[in-house]
N, CA, C and O atoms as a Tripos MOL2 file, in Angstrom:
@<TRIPOS>MOLECULE
protein
  268   267    67     0     0
PROTEIN
NO_CHARGES

@<TRIPOS>ATOM
      1 N           4.8140    2.8650  -11.7800 N.3       1 MET1
      2 CA          4.6900    1.3380  -11.3920 C.3       1 MET1
      3 C           3.2890    0.4650  -11.6700 C.2       1 MET1
      4 O           2.2900    1.0900  -11.3160 O.2       1 MET1
      5 N           3.0550   -0.6840  -12.1590 N.am      2 THR2
      6 CA          2.1500   -1.5030  -12.2400 C.3       2 THR2
      7 C           2.8030   -2.4530  -11.8530 C.2       2 THR2
      8 O           4.0210   -2.5480  -12.0040 O.2       2 THR2
      9 N           1.9960   -3.3810  -11.2350 N.am      3 THR3
     10 CA          1.9430   -4.9790  -10.7340 C.3       3 THR3
     11 C           1.4420   -5.7170  -11.6710 C.2       3 THR3
     12 O           1.7130   -6.9030  -11.4820 O.2       3 THR3
     13 N           0.6560   -5.4710  -12.8610 N.am      4 GLY4
     14 CA         -0.1470   -6.5500  -13.9340 C.3       4 GLY4
     15 C          -0.8710   -6.9690  -13.0230 C.2       4 GLY4
     16 O          -1.4100   -8.0490  -13.2640 O.2       4 GLY4
     17 N          -1.1610   -6.3490  -11.7140 N.am      5 ASN5
     18 CA         -2.7430   -6.5760  -11.4890 C.3       5 ASN5
     19 C          -3.7160   -5.7870  -11.1430 C.2       5 ASN5
     20 O          -3.7260   -5.2100  -10.0560 O.2       5 ASN5
     21 N          -4.7020   -5.6630  -12.0850 N.am      6 ALA6
     22 CA         -5.6890   -4.0210  -12.2110 C.3       6 ALA6
     23 C          -5.9030   -3.8210  -10.6030 C.2       6 ALA6
     24 O          -5.6090   -2.8590   -9.8930 O.2       6 ALA6
     25 N          -6.5650   -5.1640  -10.2570 N.am      7 GLN7
     26 CA         -7.2520   -4.3830   -8.9060 C.3       7 GLN7
     27 C          -6.1780   -3.9410   -7.3370 C.2       7 GLN7
     28 O          -6.5340   -3.3330   -6.3280 O.2       7 GLN7
     29 N          -4.8370   -4.5240   -7.6790 N.am      8 ILE8
     30 CA         -3.7020   -4.2800   -7.1610 C.3       8 ILE8
     31 C          -3.4470   -2.5350   -7.1140 C.2       8 ILE8
     32 O          -3.5190   -1.5460   -6.3850 O.2       8 ILE8
     33 N          -3.2000   -2.8680   -8.0810 N.am      9 ASP9
     34 CA         -2.7080   -1.1550   -9.2220 C.3       9 ASP9
     35 C          -3.7250   -0.0490   -8.6680 C.2       9 ASP9
     36 O          -3.2940    0.9690   -8.1270 O.2       9 ASP9
     37 N          -5.1030   -0.2960   -8.8280 N.am     10 GLN10
     38 CA         -6.1440    0.7570   -8.4000 C.3      10 GLN10
     39 C          -6.2650    0.6680   -6.9430 C.2      10 GLN10
     40 O          -7.0880    1.4810   -6.5200 O.2      10 GLN10
     41 N          -5.6330   -0.1630   -5.8950 N.am     11 HIS11
     42 CA         -5.3470    0.3860   -4.4170 C.3      11 HIS11
     43 C          -4.1650    1.0080   -4.4470 C.2      11 HIS11
     44 O          -4.0000    1.9440   -3.6650 O.2      11 HIS11
     45 N          -3.3930    0.7320   -5.0990 N.am     12 VAL12
     46 CA         -1.7850    1.4980   -4.9350 C.3      12 VAL12
     47 C          -1.9340    3.0930   -5.3900 C.2      12 VAL12
     48 O          -1.2930    4.0340   -4.9210 O.2      12 VAL12
     49 N          -3.1170    3.1510   -6.5990 N.am     13 GLU13
     50 CA         -3.1940    4.2230   -6.7080 C.3      13 GLU13
     51 C          -3.8500    5.1870   -5.8600 C.2      13 GLU13
     52 O          -3.3540    6.3010   -5.6890 O.2      13 GLU13
     53 N          -5.1480    4.7670   -5.2110 N.am     14 THR14
     54 CA         -5.4390    5.4350   -4.4860 C.3      14 THR14
     55 C          -5.2930    5.2180   -2.6670 C.2      14 THR14
     56 O          -6.1460    5.5990   -1.8660 O.2      14 THR14
     57 N          -3.9460    4.4880   -2.2970 N.am     15 LEU15
     58 CA         -3.7580    4.8110   -1.1700 C.3      15 LEU15
     59 C          -2.4580    5.9270   -1.0500 C.2      15 LEU15
     60 O          -1.9880    6.5360   -0.0900 O.2      15 LEU15
     61 N          -2.1210    5.8860   -2.4910 N.am     16 CYS16
     62 CA         -1.1110    6.6730   -2.3860 C.3      16 CYS16
     63 C          -1.5430    8.1720   -2.3670 C.2      16 CYS16
     64 O          -0.9820    9.1950   -1.9750 O.2      16 CYS16
     65 N          -2.5170    7.9630   -2.8280 N.am     17 GLY17
     66 CA         -3.4830    9.7210   -2.9460 C.3      17 GLY17
     67 C          -3.7110   10.1210   -1.6010 C.2      17 GLY17
     68 O          -4.1650   11.2590   -1.4800 O.2      17 GLY17
     69 N          -3.4220    9.1900   -0.1080 N.am     18 HIS18
     70 CA         -3.5650    9.9040    0.8480 C.3      18 HIS18
     71 C          -2.1790   10.2210    1.8350 C.2      18 HIS18
     72 O          -1.9770   10.1500    3.0470 O.2      18 HIS18
     73 N          -1.4390   10.5650    0.7830 N.am     19 GLY19
     74 CA         -0.1290   10.6120    1.1050 C.3      19 GLY19
     75 C           0.7450   10.0420    1.5360 C.2      19 GLY19
     76 O           0.6110    8.8190    1.5560 O.2      19 GLY19
     77 N           2.0120   10.6150    2.0670 N.am     20 CYS20
     78 CA          3.0500    9.8390    2.1810 C.3      20 CYS20
     79 C           2.7440    9.3120    4.0110 C.2      20 CYS20
     80 O           2.5630    8.0960    4.0670 O.2      20 CYS20
     81 N           2.6850    9.8690    5.1170 N.am     21 ARG21
     82 CA          2.3360    9.0260    6.2250 C.3      21 ARG21
     83 C           1.1010    8.1710    6.4570 C.2      21 ARG21
     84 O           0.9830    7.3480    7.3640 O.2      21 ARG21
     85 N           0.1830    8.4670    5.5170 N.am     22 ALA22
     86 CA         -1.0630    7.6920    5.6060 C.3      22 ALA22
     87 C          -0.1440    6.2290    4.8140 C.2      22 ALA22
     88 O          -0.0830    5.2040    5.4930 O.2      22 ALA22
     89 N           0.4810    6.2310    3.4900 N.am     23 VAL23
     90 CA          1.0130    5.0430    3.3320 C.3      23 VAL23
     91 C           1.9950    4.1950    3.7870 C.2      23 VAL23
     92 O           2.4320    3.0970    3.4440 O.2      23 VAL23
     93 N           2.2620    5.1330    4.7970 N.am     24 ARG24
     94 CA          3.0350    3.9850    6.0640 C.3      24 ARG24
     95 C           2.2120    3.8120    6.8650 C.2      24 ARG24
     96 O           2.6020    2.8070    7.4580 O.2      24 ARG24
     97 N           1.1320    4.1820    7.3810 N.am     25 GLU25
     98 CA         -0.0030    3.4620    8.1610 C.3      25 GLU25
     99 C          -0.1940    2.4710    7.9540 C.2      25 GLU25
    100 O          -0.2950    1.5490    8.7630 O.2      25 GLU25
    101 N          -0.3270    2.4280    6.2980 N.am     26 TYR26
    102 CA         -1.3990    1.2120    5.6990 C.3      26 TYR26
    103 C          -0.3980    0.4230    5.7400 C.2      26 TYR26
    104 O          -0.8170   -0.5830    6.3140 O.2      26 TYR26
    105 N           1.2410    0.2020    5.3350 N.am     27 ILE27
    106 CA          2.0870   -0.7780    5.1730 C.3      27 ILE27
    107 C           2.0380   -1.5470    6.4390 C.2      27 ILE27
    108 O           1.9990   -2.7770    6.4740 O.2      27 ILE27
    109 N           2.0410   -0.8190    7.4140 N.am     28 GLU28
    110 CA          2.3130   -1.3710    9.1700 C.3      28 GLU28
    111 C           0.7090   -2.2450    9.2310 C.2      28 GLU28
    112 O           0.5460   -3.4130    9.5840 O.2      28 GLU28
    113 N          -0.1570   -1.4460    8.8560 N.am     29 ALA29
    114 CA         -1.3340   -2.0410    8.9840 C.3      29 ALA29
    115 C          -1.4630   -3.8040    8.2870 C.2      29 ALA29
    116 O          -1.8440   -4.8170    8.8730 O.2      29 ALA29
    117 N          -0.9660   -3.6350    6.7910 N.am     30 LEU30
    118 CA         -0.5990   -4.5820    6.0440 C.3      30 LEU30
    119 C          -0.0200   -5.6260    7.2690 C.2      30 LEU30
    120 O          -0.7370   -6.4100    7.8900 O.2      30 LEU30
    121 N           1.7440   -5.4090    7.5060 N.am     31 ARG31
    122 CA          2.2270   -6.0370    7.7720 C.3      31 ARG31
    123 C           1.7580   -7.0280    9.4570 C.2      31 ARG31
    124 O           1.9140   -8.2440    9.5640 O.2      31 ARG31
    125 N           1.3370   -6.3510   10.2910 N.am     32 SER32
    126 CA          0.4630   -6.5580   11.2750 C.3      32 SER32
    127 C          -0.8790   -7.4650   10.8400 C.2      32 SER32
    128 O          -1.4600   -8.1930   11.6440 O.2      32 SER32
    129 N          -1.2440   -7.3180    9.5620 N.am     33 GLY33
    130 CA         -2.7650   -7.9950    9.2550 C.3      33 GLY33
    131 C          -4.0590   -7.8440    9.7420 C.2      33 GLY33
    132 O          -4.9450   -8.6950    9.8240 O.2      33 GLY33
    133 N          -4.0790   -6.2280   10.1740 N.am     34 GLN34
    134 CA         -5.1150   -5.7160   10.5040 C.3      34 GLN34
    135 C          -6.2090   -5.3240    9.2110 C.2      34 GLN34
    136 O          -5.8660   -4.9100    8.1040 O.2      34 GLN34
    137 N          -7.3950   -5.5360    9.6060 N.am     35 GLU35
    138 CA         -8.5410   -5.4630    8.3280 C.3      35 GLU35
    139 C          -9.0330   -3.8610    8.7140 C.2      35 GLU35
    140 O          -9.4030   -3.2600    9.7230 O.2      35 GLU35
    141 N          -8.7880   -3.5430    7.1880 N.am     36 LEU36
    142 CA         -8.9260   -2.1400    6.9740 C.3      36 LEU36
    143 C         -10.1350   -1.6750    6.0440 C.2      36 LEU36
    144 O         -10.2750   -2.4550    5.1020 O.2      36 LEU36
    145 N         -10.7690   -0.9430    6.0440 N.am     37 PRO37
    146 CA        -11.8510   -0.8720    4.8540 C.3      37 PRO37
    147 C         -11.2080   -0.7380    3.5650 C.2      37 PRO37
    148 O         -11.7240   -1.1650    2.5320 O.2      37 PRO37
    149 N          -9.8760   -0.0410    3.6190 N.am     38 GLN38
    150 CA         -9.1110    0.0060    2.1710 C.3      38 GLN38
    151 C          -8.5990   -1.3170    1.5020 C.2      38 GLN38
    152 O          -8.1530   -1.2900    0.3550 O.2      38 GLN38
    153 N          -8.6520   -2.1890    2.0510 N.am     39 PHE39
    154 CA         -7.7700   -3.7670    2.0460 C.3      39 PHE39
    155 C          -9.1280   -4.3360    1.4530 C.2      39 PHE39
    156 O          -8.8990   -5.2310    0.6400 O.2      39 PHE39
    157 N         -10.5120   -4.0600    1.6350 N.am     40 ALA40
    158 CA        -11.6580   -4.7200    1.8480 C.3      40 ALA40
    159 C         -11.3300   -5.4590    0.2200 C.2      40 ALA40
    160 O         -10.5070   -5.0710   -0.6090 O.2      40 ALA40
    161 N         -11.8850   -6.1420    0.1640 N.am     41 GLY41
    162 CA        -11.8710   -7.3110   -1.0140 C.3      41 GLY41
    163 C         -10.8840   -7.8210   -1.9070 C.2      41 GLY41
    164 O         -11.0610   -8.1360   -3.0840 O.2      41 GLY41
    165 N          -9.4430   -7.8960   -1.0030 N.am     42 LEU42
    166 CA         -8.4820   -8.5520   -1.4600 C.3      42 LEU42
    167 C          -8.2860   -9.9180   -0.4260 C.2      42 LEU42
    168 O          -8.8410   -9.8810    0.6720 O.2      42 LEU42
    169 N          -7.6130  -10.9190   -0.7530 N.am     43 ASP43
    170 CA         -7.1920  -11.9000   -0.2340 C.3      43 ASP43
    171 C          -6.0070  -11.8650    0.3790 C.2      43 ASP43
    172 O          -5.4080  -10.8300    0.0870 O.2      43 ASP43
    173 N          -5.3440  -12.6460    1.1960 N.am     44 GLY44
    174 CA         -3.5300  -12.5630    1.6860 C.3      44 GLY44
    175 C          -2.8350  -12.6070    0.6010 C.2      44 GLY44
    176 O          -1.9680  -11.7450    0.7460 O.2      44 GLY44
    177 N          -2.7030  -13.1210   -0.4300 N.am     45 VAL45
    178 CA         -1.8320  -12.9730   -1.4510 C.3      45 VAL45
    179 C          -2.1630  -11.8710   -2.3690 C.2      45 VAL45
    180 O          -1.2890  -11.6800   -3.2140 O.2      45 VAL45
    181 N          -3.0710  -11.1810   -2.4270 N.am     46 GLU46
    182 CA         -3.4240   -9.7430   -2.8520 C.3      46 GLU46
    183 C          -2.7810   -9.0020   -1.8680 C.2      46 GLU46
    184 O          -1.7920   -8.3490   -2.2020 O.2      46 GLU46
    185 N          -3.2730   -8.9780   -0.3830 N.am     47 ARG47
    186 CA         -2.6490   -7.9290    0.4870 C.3      47 ARG47
    187 C          -0.9900   -8.0850    0.4110 C.2      47 ARG47
    188 O          -0.2110   -7.2000    0.7630 O.2      47 ARG47
    189 N          -0.6810   -9.1370   -0.0160 N.am     48 ALA48
    190 CA          1.1790   -9.3140    0.5050 C.3      48 ALA48
    191 C           1.5510   -8.6710   -0.6940 C.2      48 ALA48
    192 O           2.5330   -7.9310   -0.6280 O.2      48 ALA48
    193 N           0.8230   -8.8280   -2.0610 N.am     49 LEU49
    194 CA          1.3380   -8.0150   -3.1540 C.3      49 LEU49
    195 C           1.2950   -6.4790   -2.8750 C.2      49 LEU49
    196 O           2.2240   -5.7910   -3.2980 O.2      49 LEU49
    197 N           0.3870   -5.9700   -2.2670 N.am     50 LEU50
    198 CA         -0.0900   -4.6870   -2.1540 C.3      50 LEU50
    199 C           0.9540   -3.9350   -1.5020 C.2      50 LEU50
    200 O           1.4510   -2.8650   -1.8550 O.2      50 LEU50
    201 N           1.2670   -4.7960   -0.2950 N.am     51 ARG51
    202 CA          2.3590   -4.1760    1.0350 C.3      51 ARG51
    203 C           3.4250   -4.1040   -0.1090 C.2      51 ARG51
    204 O           3.7640   -2.9640   -0.4250 O.2      51 ARG51
    205 N           4.0200   -5.1720   -0.7930 N.am     52 GLN52
    206 CA          5.3510   -5.2190   -1.2560 C.3      52 GLN52
    207 C           4.8050   -3.8630   -2.3090 C.2      52 GLN52
    208 O           5.5990   -2.9240   -2.2410 O.2      52 GLN52
    209 N           4.1830   -3.7280   -2.8000 N.am     53 GLU53
    210 CA          4.1640   -2.2710   -4.1220 C.3      53 GLU53
    211 C           4.4770   -1.3400   -3.3110 C.2      53 GLU53
    212 O           5.4620   -0.6320   -3.5210 O.2      53 GLU53
    213 N           3.5060   -1.1520   -2.0010 N.am     54 LEU54
    214 CA          3.8730    0.2210   -1.3720 C.3      54 LEU54
    215 C           4.9390    0.5460   -0.2850 C.2      54 LEU54
    216 O           5.1190    1.6500    0.2290 O.2      54 LEU54
    217 N           5.6440   -0.6550   -0.0130 N.am     55 GLU55
    218 CA          7.0490   -0.6530    0.1100 C.3      55 GLU55
    219 C           7.9760   -0.1580   -0.6550 C.2      55 GLU55
    220 O           8.6980    0.7680   -0.2860 O.2      55 GLU55
    221 N           8.0730   -0.7970   -1.9630 N.am     56 ASN56
    222 CA          8.6620   -0.1940   -3.4830 C.3      56 ASN56
    223 C           8.8250    0.6120   -3.4490 C.2      56 ASN56
    224 O           9.9810    1.0350   -3.4480 O.2      56 ASN56
    225 N           7.5560    1.5390   -3.3880 N.am     57 ILE57
    226 CA          7.6130    2.8180   -3.7350 C.3      57 ILE57
    227 C           7.7390    3.8250   -2.8190 C.2      57 ILE57
    228 O           8.0810    4.9070   -3.2960 O.2      57 ILE57
    229 N           7.5150    3.7650   -1.3400 N.am     58 MET58
    230 CA          8.0530    4.5130    0.0570 C.3      58 MET58
    231 C           9.3300    4.3120    0.0140 C.2      58 MET58
    232 O           9.9740    5.3190    0.3070 O.2      58 MET58
    233 N          10.1820    3.0400   -0.3370 N.am     59 ALA59
    234 CA         12.0790    3.1690   -0.3160 C.3      59 ALA59
    235 C          12.2440    3.8760   -1.1490 C.2      59 ALA59
    236 O          13.4730    3.9320   -1.1880 O.2      59 ALA59
    237 N          11.7260    4.7720   -2.2200 N.am     60 VAL60
    238 CA         12.2630    6.1330   -2.6150 C.3      60 VAL60
    239 C          12.4820    7.0820   -1.7580 C.2      60 VAL60
    240 O          13.6110    7.5690   -1.7070 O.2      60 VAL60
    241 N          11.8100    7.3870   -1.1980 N.am     61 TYR61
    242 CA         11.2710    8.6800   -0.2430 C.3      61 TYR61
    243 C          12.3390    8.3410    1.2880 C.2      61 TYR61
    244 O          12.7030    9.3070    1.9580 O.2      61 TYR61
    245 N          12.6910    7.1100    1.6380 N.am     62 GLY62
    246 CA         13.7910    7.0220    2.6030 C.3      62 GLY62
    247 C          12.7800    6.8950    4.1940 C.2      62 GLY62
    248 O          11.8080    6.2160    4.5250 O.2      62 GLY62
    249 N          13.3110    7.5480    4.6200 N.am     63 ASP63
    250 CA         12.2740    8.2820    5.9320 C.3      63 ASP63
    251 C          12.1120    9.8780    6.0080 C.2      63 ASP63
    252 O          12.2400   10.4730    7.0790 O.2      63 ASP63
    253 N          11.8270   10.5170    4.8230 N.am     64 LYS64
    254 CA         11.5380   11.6510    4.7360 C.3      64 LYS64
    255 C           9.8350   11.6680    4.0560 C.2      64 LYS64
    256 O           9.4510   11.2780    2.9540 O.2      64 LYS64
    257 N           9.2440   12.1290    4.9190 N.am     65 CYS65
    258 CA          7.9090   12.2560    4.4990 C.3      65 CYS65
    259 C           6.9780   13.9010    4.6170 C.2      65 CYS65
    260 O           6.3890   14.4060    5.5730 O.2      65 CYS65
    261 N           7.1060   14.1990    3.7440 N.am     66 GLU66
    262 CA          6.6500   15.9500    3.6330 C.3      66 GLU66
    263 C           5.3300   15.8920    4.0860 C.2      66 GLU66
    264 O           5.1010   16.5830    5.0780 O.2      66 GLU66
    265 N           4.1510   15.0790    3.4990 N.am     67 ILE67
    266 CA          2.6750   14.6710    3.2980 C.3      67 ILE67
    267 C           2.3660   13.9340    3.9650 C.2      67 ILE67
    268 O           1.2110   13.5090    3.9230 O.2      67 ILE67
@<TRIPOS>BOND
     1     1     2 1
     2     2     3 1
     3     3     4 2
     4     3     5 am
     5     5     6 1
     6     6     7 1
     7     7     8 2
     8     7     9 am
     9     9    10 1
    10    10    11 1
    11    11    12 2
    12    11    13 am
    13    13    14 1
    14    14    15 1
    15    15    16 2
    16    15    17 am
    17    17    18 1
    18    18    19 1
    19    19    20 2
    20    19    21 am
    21    21    22 1
    22    22    23 1
    23    23    24 2
    24    23    25 am
    25    25    26 1
    26    26    27 1
    27    27    28 2
    28    27    29 am
    29    29    30 1
    30    30    31 1
    31    31    32 2
    32    31    33 am
    33    33    34 1
    34    34    35 1
    35    35    36 2
    36    35    37 am
    37    37    38 1
    38    38    39 1
    39    39    40 2
    40    39    41 am
    41    41    42 1
    42    42    43 1
    43    43    44 2
    44    43    45 am
    45    45    46 1
    46    46    47 1
    47    47    48 2
    48    47    49 am
    49    49    50 1
    50    50    51 1
    51    51    52 2
    52    51    53 am
    53    53    54 1
    54    54    55 1
    55    55    56 2
    56    55    57 am
    57    57    58 1
    58    58    59 1
    59    59    60 2
    60    59    61 am
    61    61    62 1
    62    62    63 1
    63    63    64 2
    64    63    65 am
    65    65    66 1
    66    66    67 1
    67    67    68 2
    68    67    69 am
    69    69    70 1
    70    70    71 1
    71    71    72 2
    72    71    73 am
    73    73    74 1
    74    74    75 1
    75    75    76 2
    76    75    77 am
    77    77    78 1
    78    78    79 1
    79    79    80 2
    80    79    81 am
    81    81    82 1
    82    82    83 1
    83    83    84 2
    84    83    85 am
    85    85    86 1
    86    86    87 1
    87    87    88 2
    88    87    89 am
    89    89    90 1
    90    90    91 1
    91    91    92 2
    92    91    93 am
    93    93    94 1
    94    94    95 1
    95    95    96 2
    96    95    97 am
    97    97    98 1
    98    98    99 1
    99    99   100 2
   100    99   101 am
   101   101   102 1
   102   102   103 1
   103   103   104 2
   104   103   105 am
   105   105   106 1
   106   106   107 1
   107   107   108 2
   108   107   109 am
   109   109   110 1
   110   110   111 1
   111   111   112 2
   112   111   113 am
   113   113   114 1
   114   114   115 1
   115   115   116 2
   116   115   117 am
   117   117   118 1
   118   118   119 1
   119   119   120 2
   120   119   121 am
   121   121   122 1
   122   122   123 1
   123   123   124 2
   124   123   125 am
   125   125   126 1
   126   126   127 1
   127   127   128 2
   128   127   129 am
   129   129   130 1
   130   130   131 1
   131   131   132 2
   132   131   133 am
   133   133   134 1
   134   134   135 1
   135   135   136 2
   136   135   137 am
   137   137   138 1
   138   138   139 1
   139   139   140 2
   140   139   141 am
   141   141   142 1
   142   142   143 1
   143   143   144 2
   144   143   145 am
   145   145   146 1
   146   146   147 1
   147   147   148 2
   148   147   149 am
   149   149   150 1
   150   150   151 1
   151   151   152 2
   152   151   153 am
   153   153   154 1
   154   154   155 1
   155   155   156 2
   156   155   157 am
   157   157   158 1
   158   158   159 1
   159   159   160 2
   160   159   161 am
   161   161   162 1
   162   162   163 1
   163   163   164 2
   164   163   165 am
   165   165   166 1
   166   166   167 1
   167   167   168 2
   168   167   169 am
   169   169   170 1
   170   170   171 1
   171   171   172 2
   172   171   173 am
   173   173   174 1
   174   174   175 1
   175   175   176 2
   176   175   177 am
   177   177   178 1
   178   178   179 1
   179   179   180 2
   180   179   181 am
   181   181   182 1
   182   182   183 1
   183   183   184 2
   184   183   185 am
   185   185   186 1
   186   186   187 1
   187   187   188 2
   188   187   189 am
   189   189   190 1
   190   190   191 1
   191   191   192 2
   192   191   193 am
   193   193   194 1
   194   194   195 1
   195   195   196 2
   196   195   197 am
   197   197   198 1
   198   198   199 1
   199   199   200 2
   200   199   201 am
   201   201   202 1
   202   202   203 1
   203   203   204 2
   204   203   205 am
   205   205   206 1
   206   206   207 1
   207   207   208 2
   208   207   209 am
   209   209   210 1
   210   210   211 1
   211   211   212 2
   212   211   213 am
   213   213   214 1
   214   214   215 1
   215   215   216 2
   216   215   217 am
   217   217   218 1
   218   218   219 1
   219   219   220 2
   220   219   221 am
   221   221   222 1
   222   222   223 1
   223   223   224 2
   224   223   225 am
   225   225   226 1
   226   226   227 1
   227   227   228 2
   228   227   229 am
   229   229   230 1
   230   230   231 1
   231   231   232 2
   232   231   233 am
   233   233   234 1
   234   234   235 1
   235   235   236 2
   236   235   237 am
   237   237   238 1
   238   238   239 1
   239   239   240 2
   240   239   241 am
   241   241   242 1
   242   242   243 1
   243   243   244 2
   244   243   245 am
   245   245   246 1
   246   246   247 1
   247   247   248 2
   248   247   249 am
   249   249   250 1
   250   250   251 1
   251   251   252 2
   252   251   253 am
   253   253   254 1
   254   254   255 1
   255   255   256 2
   256   255   257 am
   257   257   258 1
   258   258   259 1
   259   259   260 2
   260   259   261 am
   261   261   262 1
   262   262   263 1
   263   263   264 2
   264   263   265 am
   265   265   266 1
   266   266   267 1
   267   267   268 2
@<TRIPOS>SUBSTRUCTURE
     1 MET1         2 RESIDUE 1 A MET
     2 THR2         6 RESIDUE 1 A THR
     3 THR3        10 RESIDUE 1 A THR
     4 GLY4        14 RESIDUE 1 A GLY
     5 ASN5        18 RESIDUE 1 A ASN
     6 ALA6        22 RESIDUE 1 A ALA
     7 GLN7        26 RESIDUE 1 A GLN
     8 ILE8        30 RESIDUE 1 A ILE
     9 ASP9        34 RESIDUE 1 A ASP
    10 GLN10       38 RESIDUE 1 A GLN
    11 HIS11       42 RESIDUE 1 A HIS
    12 VAL12       46 RESIDUE 1 A VAL
    13 GLU13       50 RESIDUE 1 A GLU
    14 THR14       54 RESIDUE 1 A THR
    15 LEU15       58 RESIDUE 1 A LEU
    16 CYS16       62 RESIDUE 1 A CYS
    17 GLY17       66 RESIDUE 1 A GLY
    18 HIS18       70 RESIDUE 1 A HIS
    19 GLY19       74 RESIDUE 1 A GLY
    20 CYS20       78 RESIDUE 1 A CYS
    21 ARG21       82 RESIDUE 1 A ARG
    22 ALA22       86 RESIDUE 1 A ALA
    23 VAL23       90 RESIDUE 1 A VAL
    24 ARG24       94 RESIDUE 1 A ARG
    25 GLU25       98 RESIDUE 1 A GLU
    26 TYR26      102 RESIDUE 1 A TYR
    27 ILE27      106 RESIDUE 1 A ILE
    28 GLU28      110 RESIDUE 1 A GLU
    29 ALA29      114 RESIDUE 1 A ALA
    30 LEU30      118 RESIDUE 1 A LEU
    31 ARG31      122 RESIDUE 1 A ARG
    32 SER32      126 RESIDUE 1 A SER
    33 GLY33      130 RESIDUE 1 A GLY
    34 GLN34      134 RESIDUE 1 A GLN
    35 GLU35      138 RESIDUE 1 A GLU
    36 LEU36      142 RESIDUE 1 A LEU
    37 PRO37      146 RESIDUE 1 A PRO
    38 GLN38      150 RESIDUE 1 A GLN
    39 PHE39      154 RESIDUE 1 A PHE
    40 ALA40      158 RESIDUE 1 A ALA
    41 GLY41      162 RESIDUE 1 A GLY
    42 LEU42      166 RESIDUE 1 A LEU
    43 ASP43      170 RESIDUE 1 A ASP
    44 GLY44      174 RESIDUE 1 A GLY
    45 VAL45      178 RESIDUE 1 A VAL
    46 GLU46      182 RESIDUE 1 A GLU
    47 ARG47      186 RESIDUE 1 A ARG
    48 ALA48      190 RESIDUE 1 A ALA
    49 LEU49      194 RESIDUE 1 A LEU
    50 LEU50      198 RESIDUE 1 A LEU
    51 ARG51      202 RESIDUE 1 A ARG
    52 GLN52      206 RESIDUE 1 A GLN
    53 GLU53      210 RESIDUE 1 A GLU
    54 LEU54      214 RESIDUE 1 A LEU
    55 GLU55      218 RESIDUE 1 A GLU
    56 ASN56      222 RESIDUE 1 A ASN
    57 ILE57      226 RESIDUE 1 A ILE
    58 MET58      230 RESIDUE 1 A MET
    59 ALA59      234 RESIDUE 1 A ALA
    60 VAL60      238 RESIDUE 1 A VAL
    61 TYR61      242 RESIDUE 1 A TYR
    62 GLY62      246 RESIDUE 1 A GLY
    63 ASP63      250 RESIDUE 1 A ASP
    64 LYS64      254 RESIDUE 1 A LYS
    65 CYS65      258 RESIDUE 1 A CYS
    66 GLU66      262 RESIDUE 1 A GLU
    67 ILE67      266 RESIDUE 1 A ILE
């Protein structure tokens, strides 16, 4: 999947490489507005887009998280 935004796509690829559990933690951090180094350089709109893309990807896995 791509968002059409190269910066967001790169963040998605990098964050997904950290594994399922980490991605779920990133989603929660984005939902709560936490400032993590992984989100550096992204404005509010981009963070929302990143969160949505990560949520869409994780929806495929449901509640399973093997990594």
